[in-house]
N, CA, C and O atoms as CSV, one atom per row, in Angstrom:
chain,resi,resn,atom,element,x,y,z
A,1,MET,N,N,-59.219,-43.880,-7.682
A,1,MET,CA,C,-58.352,-43.402,-5.864
A,1,MET,C,C,-56.831,-43.268,-5.770
A,1,MET,O,O,-56.272,-42.985,-4.711
A,2,GLN,N,N,-56.229,-43.468,-6.841
A,2,GLN,CA,C,-54.807,-42.684,-6.997
A,2,GLN,C,C,-54.785,-41.202,-7.369
A,2,GLN,O,O,-53.948,-40.399,-6.957
A,3,LYS,N,N,-55.756,-40.941,-8.160
A,3,LYS,CA,C,-55.904,-39.243,-7.827
A,3,LYS,C,C,-56.290,-38.980,-7.000
A,3,LYS,O,O,-55.525,-38.035,-6.802
A,4,SER,N,N,-56.980,-38.970,-6.097
A,4,SER,CA,C,-57.369,-38.573,-4.714
A,4,SER,C,C,-56.354,-38.717,-3.813
A,4,SER,O,O,-56.095,-37.784,-3.053
A,5,VAL,N,N,-55.554,-40.046,-3.764
A,5,VAL,CA,C,-54.694,-39.967,-3.011
A,5,VAL,C,C,-53.286,-38.547,-3.088
A,5,VAL,O,O,-52.612,-37.829,-2.350
A,6,ALA,N,N,-53.525,-38.862,-4.526
A,6,ALA,CA,C,-52.187,-37.389,-5.111
A,6,ALA,C,C,-52.751,-35.677,-4.641
A,6,ALA,O,O,-52.042,-34.685,-4.471
A,7,TYR,N,N,-54.447,-35.816,-4.507
A,7,TYR,CA,C,-54.506,-34.552,-4.559
A,7,TYR,C,C,-54.268,-34.249,-3.029
A,7,TYR,O,O,-53.834,-33.138,-2.726
A,8,ALA,N,N,-54.620,-35.499,-1.723
A,8,ALA,CA,C,-54.518,-35.512,-0.593
A,8,ALA,C,C,-53.359,-35.165,-0.077
A,8,ALA,O,O,-53.404,-34.493,0.954
A,9,PHE,N,N,-51.935,-35.551,-0.688
A,9,PHE,CA,C,-50.963,-35.273,-0.388
A,9,PHE,C,C,-50.453,-34.081,-0.959
A,9,PHE,O,O,-50.023,-33.332,-0.082
A,10,MET,N,N,-50.386,-33.802,-1.671
A,10,MET,CA,C,-50.681,-31.914,-2.754
A,10,MET,C,C,-51.009,-30.913,-1.756
A,10,MET,O,O,-50.328,-29.930,-1.465
A,11,LEU,N,N,-52.601,-31.417,-1.050
A,11,LEU,CA,C,-52.841,-30.695,-0.233
A,11,LEU,C,C,-52.121,-30.141,0.588
A,11,LEU,O,O,-51.601,-29.026,0.624
A,12,ALA,N,N,-52.120,-31.587,1.712
A,12,ALA,CA,C,-51.192,-31.403,2.794
A,12,ALA,C,C,-49.706,-30.964,2.622
A,12,ALA,O,O,-49.202,-30.316,3.538
A,13,ALA,N,N,-49.008,-31.250,1.578
A,13,ALA,CA,C,-48.032,-30.306,1.676
A,13,ALA,C,C,-47.765,-28.917,0.999
A,13,ALA,O,O,-46.633,-28.443,0.907
A,14,THR,N,N,-49.165,-28.158,0.423
A,14,THR,CA,C,-49.363,-26.805,0.437
A,14,THR,C,C,-49.799,-26.189,2.035
A,14,THR,O,O,-49.607,-25.150,2.666
A,15,LEU,N,N,-50.377,-27.275,2.214
A,15,LEU,CA,C,-50.775,-26.435,3.836
A,15,LEU,C,C,-49.546,-26.644,5.012
A,15,LEU,O,O,-49.471,-26.137,6.132
A,16,GLY,N,N,-48.737,-27.462,4.414
A,16,GLY,CA,C,-47.488,-27.672,5.421
A,16,GLY,C,C,-46.570,-26.257,4.912
A,16,GLY,O,O,-46.147,-25.372,5.656
A,17,LEU,N,N,-46.466,-26.321,3.911
A,17,LEU,CA,C,-45.459,-25.274,3.508
A,17,LEU,C,C,-46.316,-23.499,3.923
A,17,LEU,O,O,-45.857,-22.655,4.692
A,18,ALA,N,N,-47.310,-23.428,3.308
A,18,ALA,CA,C,-48.010,-22.099,4.073
A,18,ALA,C,C,-47.451,-21.665,5.420
A,18,ALA,O,O,-46.954,-20.562,5.648
A,19,ALA,N,N,-47.629,-22.927,6.509
A,19,ALA,CA,C,-47.742,-22.955,7.504
A,19,ALA,C,C,-46.329,-22.480,8.436
A,19,ALA,O,O,-46.276,-21.802,9.462
A,20,CYS,N,N,-45.350,-23.057,7.722
A,20,CYS,CA,C,-43.722,-22.753,8.022
A,20,CYS,C,C,-43.667,-21.360,7.305
A,20,CYS,O,O,-42.517,-21.104,6.947
A,21,ASP,N,N,-44.593,-20.371,6.989
A,21,ASP,CA,C,-43.840,-19.280,5.930
A,21,ASP,C,C,-43.860,-18.267,6.733
A,21,ASP,O,O,-44.845,-18.147,7.462
A,22,LYS,N,N,-42.563,-17.087,6.815
A,22,LYS,CA,C,-42.580,-16.399,8.286
A,22,LYS,C,C,-43.637,-14.737,7.869
A,22,LYS,O,O,-43.485,-14.283,6.735
A,23,PRO,N,N,-44.422,-14.139,8.654
A,23,PRO,CA,C,-44.452,-12.890,8.053
A,23,PRO,C,C,-44.375,-12.311,7.411
A,23,PRO,O,O,-43.191,-12.156,7.708
A,24,SER,N,N,-44.604,-11.113,5.925
A,24,SER,CA,C,-43.679,-10.008,6.017
A,24,SER,C,C,-42.928,-9.593,6.624
A,24,SER,O,O,-41.770,-9.727,6.229
A,25,GLU,N,N,-43.168,-8.901,7.850
A,25,GLU,CA,C,-42.732,-8.115,9.027
A,25,GLU,C,C,-41.442,-8.615,9.037
A,25,GLU,O,O,-40.554,-7.883,8.600
A,26,ASN,N,N,-41.098,-9.966,9.543
A,26,ASN,CA,C,-40.149,-10.735,9.802
A,26,ASN,C,C,-39.194,-10.500,8.717
A,26,ASN,O,O,-38.058,-10.166,9.053
A,27,LYS,N,N,-39.459,-10.617,7.496
A,27,LYS,CA,C,-38.554,-10.557,6.231
A,27,LYS,C,C,-38.040,-9.143,6.598
A,27,LYS,O,O,-37.015,-8.889,7.231
A,28,ALA,N,N,-39.194,-8.019,5.937
A,28,ALA,CA,C,-38.543,-6.577,6.236
A,28,ALA,C,C,-37.699,-6.177,7.343
A,28,ALA,O,O,-37.108,-5.102,7.239
A,29,GLU,N,N,-37.530,-6.992,8.556
A,29,GLU,CA,C,-37.169,-6.559,9.531
A,29,GLU,C,C,-35.404,-7.586,9.219
A,29,GLU,O,O,-34.423,-6.846,9.291
A,30,ASP,N,N,-35.086,-9.088,8.917
A,30,ASP,CA,C,-34.721,-9.622,8.618
A,30,ASP,C,C,-33.350,-9.227,6.867
A,30,ASP,O,O,-32.242,-9.640,6.526
A,31,ALA,N,N,-34.281,-8.339,6.362
A,31,ALA,CA,C,-33.846,-7.807,5.128
A,31,ALA,C,C,-32.986,-6.315,5.564
A,31,ALA,O,O,-32.184,-5.902,4.727
A,32,GLN,N,N,-33.095,-5.805,6.399
A,32,GLN,CA,C,-32.742,-4.505,7.167
A,32,GLN,C,C,-31.302,-5.169,8.130
A,32,GLN,O,O,-30.181,-4.668,8.055
A,33,GLU,N,N,-31.571,-6.106,8.809
A,33,GLU,CA,C,-30.204,-6.478,9.370
A,33,GLU,C,C,-29.105,-6.920,8.476
A,33,GLU,O,O,-27.898,-6.687,8.540
A,34,ALA,N,N,-29.796,-7.608,7.633
A,34,ALA,CA,C,-28.732,-8.120,6.004
A,34,ALA,C,C,-27.886,-6.969,5.485
A,34,ALA,O,O,-26.709,-6.969,5.124
A,35,ARG,N,N,-29.412,-5.298,5.578
A,35,ARG,CA,C,-28.182,-4.615,4.990
A,35,ARG,C,C,-27.204,-3.504,5.696
A,35,ARG,O,O,-26.328,-2.702,5.374
A,36,THR,N,N,-27.905,-3.961,6.863
A,36,THR,CA,C,-26.795,-3.631,8.190
A,36,THR,C,C,-25.600,-3.675,8.008
A,36,THR,O,O,-24.743,-2.827,7.754
A,37,GLU,N,N,-25.604,-5.476,8.260
A,37,GLU,CA,C,-24.522,-6.152,8.192
A,37,GLU,C,C,-23.514,-6.163,7.170
A,37,GLU,O,O,-22.304,-6.283,7.365
A,38,ALA,N,N,-24.228,-5.997,5.818
A,38,ALA,CA,C,-23.348,-6.046,4.713
A,38,ALA,C,C,-22.763,-4.530,4.587
A,38,ALA,O,O,-21.759,-4.362,3.896
A,39,GLN,N,N,-23.187,-3.762,5.042
A,39,GLN,CA,C,-22.622,-1.816,5.433
A,39,GLN,C,C,-21.322,-2.132,6.292
A,39,GLN,O,O,-20.173,-1.771,6.036
A,40,GLU,N,N,-21.810,-2.961,7.473
A,40,GLU,CA,C,-20.679,-3.098,8.362
A,40,GLU,C,C,-19.434,-3.411,7.928
A,40,GLU,O,O,-18.389,-3.067,8.480
A,41,SER,N,N,-19.596,-4.425,6.392
A,41,SER,CA,C,-18.652,-5.359,6.377
A,41,SER,C,C,-18.024,-4.327,5.496
A,41,SER,O,O,-16.819,-4.081,5.454
A,42,MET,N,N,-18.886,-3.798,4.856
A,42,MET,CA,C,-17.700,-3.016,3.090
A,42,MET,C,C,-16.847,-1.974,4.411
A,42,MET,O,O,-15.629,-1.969,4.592
A,43,ASN,N,N,-18.028,-1.031,5.327
A,43,ASN,CA,C,-16.776,-0.028,6.156
A,43,ASN,C,C,-15.370,-0.964,6.649
A,43,ASN,O,O,-14.222,-0.607,6.385
A,44,ASP,N,N,-15.676,-2.075,7.324
A,44,ASP,CA,C,-14.819,-2.939,7.282
A,44,ASP,C,C,-13.526,-3.045,6.187
A,44,ASP,O,O,-12.298,-2.984,6.234
A,45,ALA,N,N,-14.204,-3.171,5.537
A,45,ALA,CA,C,-12.762,-4.118,4.611
A,45,ALA,C,C,-12.748,-2.632,3.980
A,45,ALA,O,O,-11.888,-2.687,3.101
A,46,ALA,N,N,-13.271,-1.381,4.009
A,46,ALA,CA,C,-12.645,-0.410,3.549
A,46,ALA,C,C,-11.256,0.200,4.348
A,46,ALA,O,O,-10.149,0.495,3.899
A,47,GLU,N,N,-11.716,0.245,5.484
A,47,GLU,CA,C,-10.491,0.357,6.761
A,47,GLU,C,C,-9.345,-0.511,6.571
A,47,GLU,O,O,-8.182,-0.111,6.541
A,48,GLU,N,N,-9.715,-1.704,6.444
A,48,GLU,CA,C,-8.478,-2.433,6.002
A,48,GLU,C,C,-7.623,-2.357,5.041
A,48,GLU,O,O,-6.478,-2.808,5.086
A,49,SER,N,N,-8.206,-1.695,3.979
A,49,SER,CA,C,-7.524,-1.931,2.671
A,49,SER,C,C,-6.988,0.052,2.318
A,49,SER,O,O,-6.425,0.511,1.323
A,50,ASN,N,N,-7.350,0.603,3.283
A,50,ASN,CA,C,-6.975,1.874,3.575
A,50,ASN,C,C,-5.601,1.719,4.380
A,50,ASN,O,O,-4.594,2.402,4.196
A,51,GLU,N,N,-5.785,0.513,5.462
A,51,GLU,CA,C,-4.275,0.413,6.246
A,51,GLU,C,C,-3.352,-0.356,5.428
A,51,GLU,O,O,-2.157,-0.317,5.719
A,52,ALA,N,N,-3.764,-1.070,4.415
A,52,ALA,CA,C,-3.005,-1.757,3.856
A,52,ALA,C,C,-2.531,-0.929,2.601
A,52,ALA,O,O,-1.992,-1.542,1.679
A,53,ALA,N,N,-2.651,0.003,2.547
A,53,ALA,CA,C,-2.446,0.518,1.268
A,53,ALA,C,C,-1.012,2.171,2.100
A,53,ALA,O,O,-0.077,2.796,1.601
A,54,GLN,N,N,-1.636,2.164,3.377
A,54,GLN,CA,C,-0.562,3.291,4.104
A,54,GLN,C,C,0.706,2.531,4.751
A,54,GLN,O,O,1.708,3.130,5.143
A,55,LYS,N,N,0.489,0.796,4.826
A,55,LYS,CA,C,1.383,0.569,5.269
A,55,LYS,C,C,2.565,-0.032,4.085
A,55,LYS,O,O,3.733,-0.269,4.395
A,56,GLU,N,N,1.980,-0.225,2.635
A,56,GLU,CA,C,2.586,-0.178,1.816
A,56,GLU,C,C,3.502,0.996,1.242
A,56,GLU,O,O,4.668,0.880,0.864
A,57,SER,N,N,2.737,2.129,1.259
A,57,SER,CA,C,3.662,3.564,1.286
A,57,SER,C,C,4.641,4.166,2.182
A,57,SER,O,O,5.382,5.146,2.103
A,58,GLU,N,N,4.322,2.940,3.381
A,58,GLU,CA,C,5.345,3.323,4.561
A,58,GLU,C,C,6.699,2.363,4.483
A,58,GLU,O,O,7.805,2.591,4.974
A,59,ALA,N,N,6.344,1.437,3.859
A,59,ALA,CA,C,7.288,0.392,3.257
A,59,ALA,C,C,8.022,0.722,2.111
A,59,ALA,O,O,9.228,0.486,2.046
A,60,ALA,N,N,7.362,1.276,1.156
A,60,ALA,CA,C,8.140,1.334,0.113
A,60,ALA,C,C,8.671,2.936,0.711
A,60,ALA,O,O,9.601,3.177,-0.059
A,61,GLN,N,N,8.559,4.180,1.705
A,61,GLN,CA,C,9.466,5.390,1.634
A,61,GLN,C,C,10.559,4.533,2.539
A,61,GLN,O,O,11.703,4.963,2.392
A,62,GLU,N,N,10.444,3.430,3.428
A,62,GLU,CA,C,11.758,3.244,4.163
A,62,GLU,C,C,12.740,2.243,3.169
A,62,GLU,O,O,13.905,1.983,3.468
A,63,ARG,N,N,12.022,1.700,1.864
A,63,ARG,CA,C,12.885,1.394,1.024
A,63,ARG,C,C,13.343,2.004,-0.105
A,63,ARG,O,O,13.746,1.310,-1.039
A,64,ALA,N,N,13.345,3.252,-0.170
A,64,ALA,CA,C,13.495,4.377,-0.282
A,64,ALA,C,C,15.130,4.911,0.304
A,64,ALA,O,O,16.265,5.030,-0.156
A,65,GLU,N,N,14.401,5.128,1.612
A,65,GLU,CA,C,15.542,5.548,2.223
A,65,GLU,C,C,16.364,4.601,2.495
A,65,GLU,O,O,16.976,5.047,3.465
A,66,GLU,N,N,16.691,3.791,2.314
A,66,GLU,CA,C,17.436,2.760,2.480
A,66,GLU,C,C,18.146,2.438,1.222
A,66,GLU,O,O,19.356,2.291,1.050
A,67,GLN,N,N,17.283,2.365,0.468
A,67,GLN,CA,C,18.631,3.127,-1.329
A,67,GLN,C,C,19.516,4.086,-1.210
A,67,GLN,O,O,20.671,4.080,-1.635
A,68,GLN,N,N,18.875,5.057,-0.528
A,68,GLN,CA,C,19.290,6.482,-0.688
A,68,GLN,C,C,21.117,6.531,0.594
A,68,GLN,O,O,22.229,7.050,0.497
A,69,GLN,N,N,20.569,5.868,1.372
A,69,GLN,CA,C,21.911,5.486,2.251
A,69,GLN,C,C,22.848,4.566,1.439
A,69,GLN,O,O,24.028,4.816,1.195
A,70,ASN,N,N,22.198,3.522,1.073
A,70,ASN,CA,C,23.154,2.665,0.530
A,70,ASN,C,C,23.960,3.366,-0.517
A,70,ASN,O,O,25.182,3.222,-0.555
A,71,SER,N,N,23.407,4.011,-1.245
A,71,SER,CA,C,24.021,4.450,-2.366
A,71,SER,C,C,25.244,5.711,-1.444
A,71,SER,O,O,26.462,5.791,-1.605
A,72,GLN,N,N,24.678,6.240,-0.849
A,72,GLN,CA,C,25.581,7.177,-0.057
A,72,GLN,C,C,27.074,6.719,0.453
A,72,GLN,O,O,28.153,7.311,0.406
A,73,GLN,N,N,26.650,5.239,1.035
A,73,GLN,CA,C,27.763,4.489,1.825
A,73,GLN,C,C,28.743,4.006,0.827
A,73,GLN,O,O,29.957,4.009,1.030
A,74,SER,N,N,28.032,3.487,-0.533
A,74,SER,CA,C,28.877,2.929,-1.388
A,74,SER,C,C,29.472,3.536,-1.982
A,74,SER,O,O,30.394,2.919,-2.516
A,75,THR,N,N,29.396,5.091,-2.311
A,75,THR,CA,C,29.965,6.355,-3.264
A,75,THR,C,C,31.565,6.370,-2.651
A,75,THR,O,O,31.758,6.565,-1.451
A,76,PRO,N,N,32.503,6.180,-3.452
A,76,PRO,CA,C,34.005,6.215,-3.081
A,76,PRO,C,C,34.401,7.931,-2.961
A,76,PRO,O,O,33.835,8.712,-3.727
A,77,GLU,N,N,34.977,8.221,-2.381
A,77,GLU,CA,C,35.923,9.286,-2.585
A,77,GLU,C,C,35.732,10.256,-3.485
A,77,GLU,O,O,35.346,11.421,-3.578
A,78,ASN,N,N,36.229,9.165,-4.250
A,78,ASN,CA,C,37.104,9.599,-5.616
A,78,ASN,C,C,35.881,9.871,-6.763
A,78,ASN,O,O,36.128,10.388,-7.853
A,79,THR,N,N,34.535,9.446,-6.350
A,79,THR,CA,C,33.531,9.708,-7.616
A,79,THR,C,C,32.949,10.465,-7.090
A,79,THR,O,O,32.813,10.675,-5.885
A,80,ALA,N,N,32.201,11.366,-8.691
A,80,ALA,CA,C,31.225,12.346,-8.090
A,80,ALA,C,C,30.279,11.802,-7.667
A,80,ALA,O,O,30.164,10.576,-7.654
A,81,PRO,N,N,29.505,12.529,-7.283
A,81,PRO,CA,C,28.169,12.048,-6.447
A,81,PRO,C,C,26.945,11.930,-7.890
A,81,PRO,O,O,26.887,12.722,-8.830
A,82,GLY,N,N,26.420,11.196,-7.758
A,82,GLY,CA,C,25.292,10.950,-8.859
A,82,GLY,C,C,25.735,10.458,-10.107
A,82,GLY,O,O,24.805,10.024,-10.787
A,83,ASP,N,N,26.930,10.377,-10.669
A,83,ASP,CA,C,27.184,10.182,-11.886
A,83,ASP,C,C,28.075,8.588,-11.872
A,83,ASP,O,O,28.169,7.611,-12.615
A,84,GLY,N,N,28.490,8.927,-10.869
A,84,GLY,CA,C,29.392,7.053,-10.670
A,84,GLY,C,C,30.691,7.299,-11.344
A,84,GLY,O,O,31.438,6.325,-11.440
A,85,MET,N,N,31.062,8.371,-11.798
A,85,MET,CA,C,32.385,8.464,-12.669
A,85,MET,C,C,33.726,9.495,-12.223
A,85,MET,O,O,33.886,10.677,-12.529
A,86,PRO,N,N,34.458,8.763,-11.541
A,86,PRO,CA,C,35.911,9.402,-11.101
A,86,PRO,C,C,35.597,10.984,-11.244
A,86,PRO,O,O,34.853,11.612,-11.998
A,87,ALA,N,N,36.242,11.263,-10.482
A,87,ALA,CA,C,36.057,13.126,-10.316
A,87,ALA,C,C,36.726,13.657,-10.960
A,87,ALA,O,O,36.455,14.659,-11.622
A,88,THR,N,N,38.500,12.667,-10.851
A,88,THR,CA,C,39.394,13.278,-11.924
A,88,THR,C,C,40.071,11.859,-13.026
A,88,THR,O,O,40.259,10.680,-12.727
A,89,PRO,N,N,40.175,12.183,-13.611
A,89,PRO,CA,C,40.376,10.743,-14.770
A,89,PRO,C,C,41.932,10.698,-14.245
A,89,PRO,O,O,42.675,11.539,-13.738
A,90,PRO,N,N,42.128,8.724,-14.764
A,90,PRO,CA,C,42.944,8.378,-14.150
A,90,PRO,C,C,44.026,8.472,-14.894
A,90,PRO,O,O,43.847,8.348,-16.106
A,91,ALA,N,N,45.409,8.708,-14.407
A,91,ALA,CA,C,46.637,8.931,-14.807
A,91,ALA,C,C,46.883,8.449,-16.392
A,91,ALA,O,O,47.853,8.701,-15.677
A,92,VAL,N,N,46.987,8.160,-17.337
A,92,VAL,CA,C,47.498,7.526,-18.361
A,92,VAL,C,C,48.342,7.890,-18.856
A,92,VAL,O,O,48.485,9.036,-19.283
A,93,PRO,N,N,49.525,6.518,-18.951
A,93,PRO,CA,C,50.708,7.066,-19.315
A,93,PRO,C,C,50.945,7.479,-20.475
A,93,PRO,O,O,50.343,6.774,-21.285
A,94,ALA,N,N,51.616,8.398,-21.027
A,94,ALA,CA,C,52.100,9.250,-22.418
A,94,ALA,C,C,53.030,8.421,-23.416
A,94,ALA,O,O,53.991,7.683,-23.199
A,95,GLU,N,N,52.431,8.787,-24.514
A,95,GLU,CA,C,53.062,7.045,-25.293
A,95,GLU,C,C,54.392,8.253,-25.962
A,95,GLU,O,O,54.240,9.451,-26.199
A,96,PRO,N,N,55.520,7.494,-26.111
A,96,PRO,CA,C,56.448,8.791,-26.525
A,96,PRO,C,C,55.897,9.311,-27.934
A,96,PRO,O,O,55.387,8.528,-28.735
A,97,ALA,N,N,56.029,10.667,-28.186
A,97,ALA,CA,C,55.914,10.965,-29.467
A,97,ALA,C,C,56.371,10.510,-30.704
A,97,ALA,O,O,56.634,9.324,-30.502
A,98,ALA,N,N,56.696,10.860,-32.249
A,98,ALA,CA,C,57.238,10.241,-32.886
A,98,ALA,C,C,58.184,11.810,-33.483
A,98,ALA,O,O,57.851,12.904,-33.939
A,99,PRO,N,N,59.340,11.193,-33.188
A,99,PRO,CA,C,60.311,13.416,-34.244
A,99,PRO,C,C,59.491,13.064,-35.396
A,99,PRO,O,O,58.995,12.102,-35.982
A,100,ALA,N,N,59.609,14.431,-35.426
A,100,ALA,CA,C,59.139,15.032,-36.591
A,100,ALA,C,C,60.243,14.785,-38.071
A,100,ALA,O,O,61.392,14.358,-37.953
A,101,LYS,N,N,59.778,15.054,-39.048
A,101,LYS,CA,C,60.579,15.236,-39.959
A,101,LYS,C,C,61.229,16.463,-40.260
A,101,LYS,O,O,60.599,17.509,-40.417
A,102,GLN,N,N,62.230,16.394,-40.329
A,102,GLN,CA,C,63.262,17.127,-41.231
A,102,GLN,C,C,63.049,17.056,-42.610
A,102,GLN,O,O,63.015,15.994,-43.231
A,103,PRO,N,N,62.928,17.983,-43.021
A,103,PRO,CA,C,63.168,17.804,-45.027
A,103,PRO,C,C,64.613,18.333,-45.274
A,103,PRO,O,O,65.074,18.358,-46.415
């Protein structure tokens, strides 16, 4: 008796699952839609990545221009451009020379 109830239950479950299954045409259409959506998502991600790279490049260029402007503004007039050293050496007081010995 227990075996026949178990077999009846398994048959009912199998028929229930078979009735809920979609035809293969629907599966193919769903797969094509999924591929299309995935391709669109990839294209959107690539565009966003390119935009981000372009913005980063512009920001880097702006930072470089700001640094160049700051370095030009902070350079005093008595320094040679580029090396940060004075163009003319500072005046150093001369030490008195020792008298030469006479023989």
